[in-house]
N, C-alpha and C positions, 0 to 999 in steps of 0.2 A: 098618649099625648094629653096634656092638661093645660088648663089656664084658669086664672081667677077672672070672673067677669065683673061688671060694674057693681053688682050688689054683693061682691065678695064670695059668691058661691063658686065652687070649683066646677069645672067642666072637664069631661074626659071622653075620649073616643078611642076605641080599640079596633085595630085593623088586623086582618088575617089574610094570608095568601097561600094558596095551594097551587101546585104545578098545573092542575087542571083548570084553574081560574084564569079568566082573561085579564084580570087586574085584581089588586087587593080590594077587599070588601070590608064594610063596617060590620063588626060582630058584637059590639057593645057601645053604648054611649049613655051619658047621663049627667046630671047636675048634683051638686051638694054631696050628700052621703053616698048616693049611687056612684058618683065619680070617685070618691075616696075608696069605695070597695073595688072598683075597676082597677085603680092604681095599685091597691094593696095586693090584689090577685096577680097582677102583672109582675110585681116585684117578687112575690112568693115563688113564681115560676122562673125567675131570673130574666124576665123580659124588661128591656130598658124602657124607661118613661122619658119622653121628650116634651119640653114645653115650647110650643110654637103658637102663640095666640091667634095669629091670622089664619093659619092652617086649621086650627081647631074650629074657628068660626065657620070656615067653609065645610069642614067635615060634619059638623053638627047639623047642617042642613040636609044631609043625606039620610035616607031611611036605613033601618037595620037590614042587613044582608045585601045592600046595594053596593055595586062595584064603584070604585072611585072614578070620576070622569077623566077622560083623556087629558084635559087641561091640567090635572094634578099629577100626571105620571112622572114628570121630571122632578118635581119637588119631593115626591114620595121616594123615588129612586135615590135621590141625594140623601134623604133621611135614612134609608136602609144602608147606604154606604157608610154613613156616620156610625150607625149602630154596629156594623161589622167591624169598623176600625176600633171602636171602643172595646168590643169583645176581644179582638186580636191583641190590643194593648194590655188588657187585663189577664189574658191567657184563658179566658172562660170559654171561648168558642160560641158560636151562635147556631142554634138549631132552628131552621125555618118552621114556622107554625102556620 
């Protein structure tokens, strides 16, 4: 997930989810060049990048390795459905990470 903030620096947050996790967790986040590297690495691995400024703002407030709060479960679930639909349409398939 990415966004341009007011000073035009890019922001990115990477989430991961394992079956043993209670919820997705923040595995990377950063601004500017770090954000660009996060997005490039995601694309290199075929992971979809989604731009949702409000959600990124909320996720940037979480610590690394912190699980998303229950208040974000619904929106993250909807985002994961969107990613799955994109993968199905493109015939790529999605591997949970």
